[in-house]
Every structure is written in structure tokens, then in C-alpha cells.
N, C-alpha and C positions, 0 to 999 in steps of 0.2 A: 883398501881405501878407494873411494870413488871421486870422480870429478863432477862437480855441480855445474851443469851447462845450461845457459840461457841463450836462445836465439831470438832477437827482438827486431821488429820493423817499426816504423812510425805508427802503424795501424794496430799491431797485435804482437803478442808473444807467440812465436811459432813453435818453440820447443822449450820445455823446462823440466829438467830431471837429472838423475845421476847416470853417468856413462863411464866407461873405462878409459877411452881415448878419443880424441878428435884429430882429424887430419884436415888442415885448412889450406886453401890456395893463397899463399902470401905473395906480396908484390915481387919478391925475389925468389920465389919457388915455394913448393909445398913444405909444410912443417907440421909436426905432430905435437900434441899437448897431452901430457899425462898428469895425474894428481901431483901436487907439489912442484910443478914446473917453475922455473925462475920467473919472477915478475916480468910481464911483457905487455907492450901495446904495439900492435902492428897493423899495417894496412893490408886489406884483402883485395885480390883481383878477381875477375870473373873466373868461375870454375866450380869444381865440385867440393862440397864440404861433406866429409865422411865421418859418421859417428859409429864407434865400435862399442858393443856392450862387454866384450872381452878383449884384452890386449892381444892375445894370440889368435884371435878369430881371423880366418882367411877372407871373409867377406864382411863388409860393413853392415850393421843393423839397419842404418838409415843413410840415405844420400839426399843432400839438398843441392840445388843449383843456385849460385849466388852471382849477382852482378857486381860484387865488390862490397866494401864496407870496412869495418874495423873490428879487431879482437882485443880484449883485455884479459890477461891472466894474472890472478893473485892467489897463490896457494892452491886450494882445492876448488876455486871458482873461476869459471871461464865464461865471459860474456861476449857475444857476437852481435854487433849492430850492423844492419844492412837496410838500404832503401828497398831492395827487391831480392827476395829469396823464396824458393818454393821447393817442396818435397818432390823428389823424382819418382 
């Protein structure tokens, strides 16, 4: 089962697709999101947003730098909203 991830800024959709896992810079530390994670709305701080195409992967498939924002998780859907985010 995959996690449907969307990364959105006010200007565009930066990423939309299926991933295995996302590691995000939460306001109180990093946290990981897998499919069927408990429902969550959390604040993001400045840092790295890492996307993995396989849970056991040693390296992330993609890395984004974010200036903060919010994440919402519902079942197999994860939406990240940020004013400023860019691929590394």
C-alpha cells in the first residue's frame, strides 16, 4: 500500500504521487508518515522534507527544503502546505 502525497504552495503543486514514506521536520522534531498513519495535523518548521520510495531505503528518493508550513494526514493521503519549498 502506498501513501498519496501532495506538496502544495500558493503558486503550484510541487509534488503529487505515491510514495512509501515521508519524513518531515515537525515543530517538536522530525516525524515519519507511513500509509494508514493516525490522523494528524501538524506544524512544520524549517528543514528537510525527505520522500522515500521504499520504506527500507537507505537514502531518500527526493529531498525538499521547506521554510515551514503544515501537514495533514488522513489514512493513505498526506498533504503538505508551505509558502516556500524547493527541491534540493
